[in-house]
C-alpha positions as CSV (number, residue, x, y, z in Angstrom):
1,M,0.0,-0.3,-0.3
2,E,1.3,3.4,-1.2
3,K,1.9,5.5,2.1
4,K,-0.1,8.7,2.6
5,E,1.6,11.8,2.3
6,I,0.9,14.4,5.3
7,S,0.7,18.0,4.8
8,R,3.3,20.0,6.7
9,A,0.5,21.9,7.9
10,V,-0.7,18.9,9.9
11,I,2.7,17.9,10.6
12,K,3.3,21.5,12.5
13,R,0.2,21.0,14.7
14,L,1.1,17.4,15.8
15,P,3.3,18.9,18.7
16,R,0.4,21.0,19.7
17,Y,-1.6,18.3,19.9
18,Y,0.9,16.5,22.1
19,R,1.3,19.1,24.1
20,Y,-2.3,19.8,25.3
21,L,-3.2,16.4,25.6
22,G,-0.1,16.1,27.7
23,D,-1.6,19.0,30.2
24,L,-5.0,17.2,29.9
25,K,-3.4,13.7,31.3
26,A,-1.4,15.8,33.9
27,Q,-4.5,16.9,35.1
28,G,-6.2,13.6,35.5
29,V,-8.8,13.8,32.0
30,E,-9.4,10.3,30.8
31,R,-11.4,11.4,27.8
32,I,-12.2,14.6,25.7
33,S,-14.3,15.6,22.7
34,S,-12.9,17.1,19.8
35,G,-15.4,20.0,20.8
36,D,-14.0,20.5,23.9
37,L,-10.4,20.2,22.6
38,S,-11.4,22.7,19.8
39,S,-12.0,25.2,22.7
40,L,-8.8,24.6,24.3
41,M,-6.8,25.0,21.1
42,K,-8.5,27.5,19.4
43,V,-8.8,25.2,16.3
44,T,-11.4,24.1,15.1
45,A,-13.4,20.5,15.8
46,S,-13.6,19.8,11.9
47,Q,-9.5,20.7,11.6
48,I,-9.1,18.2,14.5
49,R,-10.9,15.4,13.4
50,Q,-9.5,16.1,9.9
51,D,-6.0,16.2,10.9
52,L,-6.5,12.8,13.3
53,N,-8.2,11.0,10.5
54,N,-4.8,11.0,8.5
55,F,-3.2,8.5,11.4
56,G,-6.5,6.7,11.8
57,G,-9.0,9.3,13.4
58,F,-8.3,7.5,17.3
59,G,-12.2,8.7,18.4
60,Q,-15.0,6.9,19.0
61,Q,-18.7,8.8,18.4
62,G,-20.4,9.7,21.6
63,Y,-17.2,9.1,23.5
64,G,-14.6,11.5,21.8
65,Y,-10.8,10.9,22.1
66,N,-9.2,8.9,24.9
67,V,-7.0,11.3,26.5
68,N,-4.0,9.0,27.4
69,Y,-4.4,6.7,24.3
70,L,-4.2,9.7,22.0
71,F,-1.2,11.3,23.5
72,N,0.7,8.1,23.6
73,E,-0.4,7.4,19.6
74,I,0.8,11.0,18.7
75,G,4.1,10.5,20.8
76,K,4.6,7.6,18.3
77,I,3.8,9.7,15.2
78,L,6.5,12.0,16.3
79,G,9.0,9.5,16.8
80,L,9.3,9.6,20.7
81,D,9.2,5.8,20.9
82,C,12.9,5.9,18.8
83,K,15.6,7.2,20.7
84,N,17.9,9.7,18.7
85,N,21.9,10.7,20.0
86,M,22.6,14.4,19.0
87,I,25.4,16.5,19.1
88,V,25.6,20.1,19.7
89,V,28.1,22.0,16.9
90,G,28.8,25.5,18.7
91,V,28.8,25.8,22.1
92,G,28.2,30.0,22.6
93,N,25.1,31.0,24.3
94,M,22.4,29.3,22.5
95,G,24.4,26.1,22.2
96,S,25.3,26.0,26.1
97,A,21.8,27.0,26.8
98,L,20.7,23.9,24.8
99,I,23.0,21.5,26.3
100,K,21.7,22.7,29.8
101,Y,17.9,22.0,28.9
102,S,17.0,18.3,30.5
103,S,13.9,17.9,28.7
104,F,15.0,16.9,25.5
105,R,15.4,13.0,27.0
106,S,11.5,13.0,26.9
107,Y,11.3,13.4,23.6
108,G,13.3,10.7,22.6
109,C,16.8,13.0,22.0
110,D,19.9,12.8,24.3
111,I,22.6,15.1,23.8
112,I,26.0,12.8,24.0
113,G,28.2,15.0,22.7
114,A,29.3,18.7,22.1
115,F,32.0,20.7,19.8
116,D,33.5,23.9,19.3
117,T,36.8,25.1,17.5
118,N,37.3,28.0,20.4
119,I,40.5,26.5,22.7
120,N,38.6,28.6,25.5
121,L,35.5,26.4,25.5
122,I,37.2,23.2,24.4
123,G,37.7,20.9,27.8
124,K,34.8,22.9,29.5
125,T,31.9,20.8,31.2
126,I,28.5,21.7,30.6
127,N,25.8,19.8,32.1
128,G,27.8,16.6,32.2
129,I,29.0,17.4,28.7
130,V,33.0,17.8,27.8
131,V,33.0,20.3,24.8
132,Q,35.6,18.8,22.5
133,D,37.5,19.9,19.4
134,Y,35.7,19.7,16.6
135,S,38.5,18.3,14.3
136,E,37.4,14.8,16.5
137,V,33.5,14.9,15.6
138,G,34.2,12.5,12.7
139,H,35.5,9.7,14.9
140,F,33.2,10.4,17.3
141,I,29.9,10.4,15.1
142,K,31.4,6.8,14.0
143,E,32.0,5.6,17.7
144,H,28.8,6.6,18.9
145,N,26.0,6.7,16.1
146,V,25.0,9.9,16.2
147,D,21.6,10.5,14.4
148,I,20.8,14.6,15.0
149,A,23.4,17.4,14.8
150,V,22.3,20.7,16.3
151,L,24.2,23.7,14.4
152,T,24.5,26.6,16.7
153,V,27.2,28.4,14.4
154,P,27.7,31.7,12.4
155,K,25.9,31.5,9.2
156,E,28.6,31.6,7.1
157,A,30.3,28.3,8.5
158,A,26.5,26.4,8.6
159,G,26.9,25.2,4.8
160,H,30.2,23.8,5.1
161,I,30.0,22.1,8.5
162,A,26.7,21.0,7.7
163,E,27.8,19.0,4.4
164,E,30.9,18.0,6.4
165,L,28.6,16.3,8.9
166,V,26.7,14.6,6.0
167,K,29.7,13.0,5.1
168,Y,30.5,11.5,8.4
169,G,27.0,10.1,8.4
170,I,24.4,12.6,10.1
171,K,20.9,12.4,8.8
172,G,19.1,15.1,10.8
173,F,19.8,18.8,11.1
174,W,18.3,21.2,13.8
175,N,19.5,24.1,12.6
176,F,19.6,27.4,14.6
177,A,22.4,29.1,12.2
178,Y,20.9,32.5,10.7
179,T,20.2,30.4,7.2
180,D,18.2,28.0,5.6
181,L,20.0,24.7,4.8
182,R,19.2,22.4,2.1
183,L,21.5,19.3,2.2
184,G,19.4,16.5,-0.5
185,P,17.6,13.5,-0.6
186,G,17.6,11.6,2.6
187,I,19.0,14.6,4.6
188,V,16.2,16.1,6.7
189,V,16.4,19.7,8.3
190,E,14.6,21.7,10.6
191,N,16.0,25.4,10.1
192,V,15.1,27.6,13.4
193,H,14.8,31.2,13.2
194,L,13.8,32.4,16.3
195,S,14.1,35.9,15.1
196,D,11.2,35.4,12.5
197,S,8.8,34.5,15.8
198,L,10.0,37.5,17.1
199,L,9.2,39.6,14.0
200,R,5.6,38.1,13.9
201,L,4.9,39.6,17.4
202,S,6.1,42.5,16.5
203,Y,4.2,42.7,13.5
204,S,1.1,41.8,15.5
205,M,1.5,43.8,18.1
206,K,1.9,46.8,15.8
207,S,-1.1,45.7,13.7
208,K,-3.4,45.9,16.9
209,G,-2.2,49.4,17.9
210,V,-0.7,47.7,21.2
211,V,2.8,49.5,20.7
212,N,4.1,52.9,19.9
213,D,5.4,54.5,16.7
């Protein structure tokens, strides 16, 4: 059977479903209707049903959704039942902050290494991870089966570093460099631009008249 192509818009909404269902689970809620979930998430009930129907539906007419079951199933869809080893390349302020973030393991991701070219950072320990010289990255990847590289490097270096890491066997990139990476078939890239989010906030505030000109 041919695998169904899921739209990017649906995929972008899945983490939000997972987060809201996690909150409901923590509150002891056992089931919820699409209408009640719609009220919480400010997404139409029809949209919720359409999104979840891409993966089998999960709901029962007259019952709604079992919160724990749906939470776990969306987690599986998002790949949280798989373990991904990650390395951070570039251990400045952003890289250090990501290494210190302790919740990645709950998402199936484990930071196991950190690399930089700055001699003042090499040898420093951050959250139990010793920063290594970037020249050692290829050997480390081979020895530890690394799946994902987190890039927090200057945009001028990002492309070259990413292409080098692909040669070492990296298949996934979480890219915080201020540039969009495109690395060819078989390589998955999530480009993250925090400034884009800030600019959207700035636009919304100005358009609603809540900032001074």
